[in-house]
N, C-alpha and C positions, 0 to 999 in steps of 0.2 A: 504494500500500500504506500503510494507516494504521499508526501506531506508538502503543503504549499504555505508559504509565508509571504504576505504582501508587505510592502513598505512604500512610503512616498506620498501618502495623503497629506491633507492640510487645508488651510484656508487661503483663498486668493480672491482678488477683486475681479469683477467681470472684465473679460478681455485678456486676462492673465493666462499663465501656463503652469501645468504640473506634470510630473512624470511619475507614473506608478511602476513598481517592479514587483515581480513574484518569483521567489526562489523555490525551486522544486527539488526535493530529495530523490535519490535513486539514479540508476544508470540507464534508464530506458526513456528518459525525457523526450528524446527525439521522435519517439513513436506515438506521442500523445498529441491530440488536438487540444490546443490551449485557448481559453477564452476569458474575456473580462465581462462580468455582469455588473449591474448596479440595481440598487433598491432604494427608492426615495420613501420618506414616511408615508404610510397608508397607500402605497402603490405596490404593484407586483414587481418581482425581480425580472429584469429584462436583460437580454443579451446585447452587449455594446459592440463587441468585436471578437473575432476568432482568427486563429492562424493554425493551419493544418500542418502535418509532418512535411509536406512538400513545399511549405512556406507560402502557399496561396492564402489569401486573407479575405475576410468579409467584414464590413463595417455597417452598422445600422445607419439608416438615412439621416437620423437626427444628429449623428456625429461625423458623417462623411465629409472629408475635406478639413476637419478640425482635429480628429483623433487618428493616431496611427499605432497599430499593434505590430510588434516585432518579437523575434525570439533569438536567443543565443544558445545554441545547442552545446557549445563548449562550456558555457557557464551555467547551464541549466536554469535559465531565466527567461521570462516573458515580460515584456514591457508595454506600457501604454503611454504614449506621448499625447498629452491633451493641451491643445492650443485654443485660443479664442474662447475661453470658457465662459459659460452663461450661467445665470442663477439656476436655470432648470437642470443643469448638470449636477447640482447638489444631490448627493446620495452616498450610501455606503457602497464601495466598489469591491467586488469579490473576484478572485482568481479561480478558474476552474480548469481541471485537467480531465480529459476523457479518452479512453481507449476501449473500444468495444463496449462491454457492459460495465467496465470499471470506471468510476468517477470519483473525484476528490475535490474538495473546496478549501479555500483559505478562510481565515477568520474575518476578513474584511478590513477595509481601511476607509476612513471618512474623508470625503471631499466636500468642502463647503465653498460656494462661490457667492460672495456677498460684498456689497459696497459699504 
């Protein structure tokens, strides 16, 4: 069972940038599809972006052009660069790793966008 640990959350003004990182234990990281989800208060958890083992990516329409997901298989990390942040991006962001029926979640990191 892999373990995921997020870092990099915080508070920023609208228009600012943050970078999230997720460190993944184990030596089969490269075979996992990795994703970033977020959950705002009283809202359902939603997929923000994912990156597959072949490094192809998908980004939600709400973040396309502003957020970029990437992975470093040598460092066992997946990152989410968030630019041009908006108040509606405020949420707890969760890292997710999935391979077949196996799935693991990080503990979450808070991102707050406010003036």
